[in-house]
Structure formats: C-alpha cells, structure tokens
N, C-alpha and C positions, 0 to 999 in steps of 0.2 A: 502582175502581182496584186493581190487584193490587200487592201488596208483594212485593218480592224478598227473601226471607229466605236467608241464606247456607246452602248445602247442606254438611253436615259431610263432610269428607274421609274416605274409608274408612281404617280402621286398616291400615297396611301388614302384609302377611302376610310373615313372614320366609321367605326362601328356604331350601331344604333345608340348604345349606352353613352359613348363619347359625345355624340351629337345632342344628347339630351341631358347634359349635366344639370344638376339641381332639380330635375323633375323626378317624380316618383312613378315607377312601373307598377301598375295596378296588379300585375300578375306575379310579382315577387315581393311586394311590400309586406312588411310585418305589421302586427297590431300596433306596436308602438309608433311606427312610421306613419300609418294611416291616422292615428289618434292626433298627430300633430298638424294635420291639414285643418285649415280654418273652418270651424263650425261642425267638424266631424265628431270628435269625442270618442270615448271608448265604445259606447253601445252601437254607433253607427259603424265604427271600425270593425267591430265583431260582425255586424250584418254584412259588411263587404266581404270579409273572409268567409262567412258561411255561403254567401252567394257564389263566390269563387269555388268553394269546395263542391257544391251541388251542381252548378252549371258548367264548371271548367273554366278555362282561360277566358279573360275578357278579349274580345275581338276588336272592339271600339270603346273609346272612353265614354261615349254616350250611354253605354250599357249601365253605367253607374246609376242612372235614373230609374232602372229596374230594381234597384236595391231599396228595401223598405226604409223609408225615412229620408231618402234623397230625392228631392224633386228638382224642378227647373232652376229655382232660385239658389239652392245649395250647389247644384252642378255648376251654375255660372260662376260661383265663387271659387271653385277648385279646378275647373277644367284646364286652366293654364298652368297648373302645377302637377298634372298627371299625364301619363302616356301609357300605351300598350305597344309591345313589339309585335308587328304584324308577322304572321306565320303562314 
C-alpha cells in the first residue's frame, strides 16, 4: 500500500517588482515619479520620457547617461534608486 505524503509547496519566488520595493522602474515611471529623483527635475524627467518614447524600453540603467543632461555625476546620484525589468 502506498502512503500519500504531502508534497511541500515550492517557496514562492518574488516577482521583480516585489524584490525592488522602493525603487523606480525606468520603463514605467511617470513624469511625476521621475521628477522626484534627486537632481532630476521636470526638464530632465521629460528628457527621460522622450528618450524612452524614441528608443524604446531601457535595457540597462546605464542607458540613462545617454539622456541629454544626465552625465556620470547625475547617474551616480540616482543609480541606486532606479531599475529596469530585464526582458
């Protein structure tokens, strides 16, 4: 006779968004959300949105440095506050 032992449920793997709480997704962020990043302001937030519209989704956070007005110093200030979902 076979005994039925319970099969343990797999541990749920957190989704990307759950593991990135408090960070801003560059591919879904709104103007208002981007504007709140340190040193960004409305004009740079608009530039980020325009870049995203023209080039498509960000593949790496480092692409922010391709946006007009965002150089290495600015990127260093915000890189720990943003992420992109790899696809």
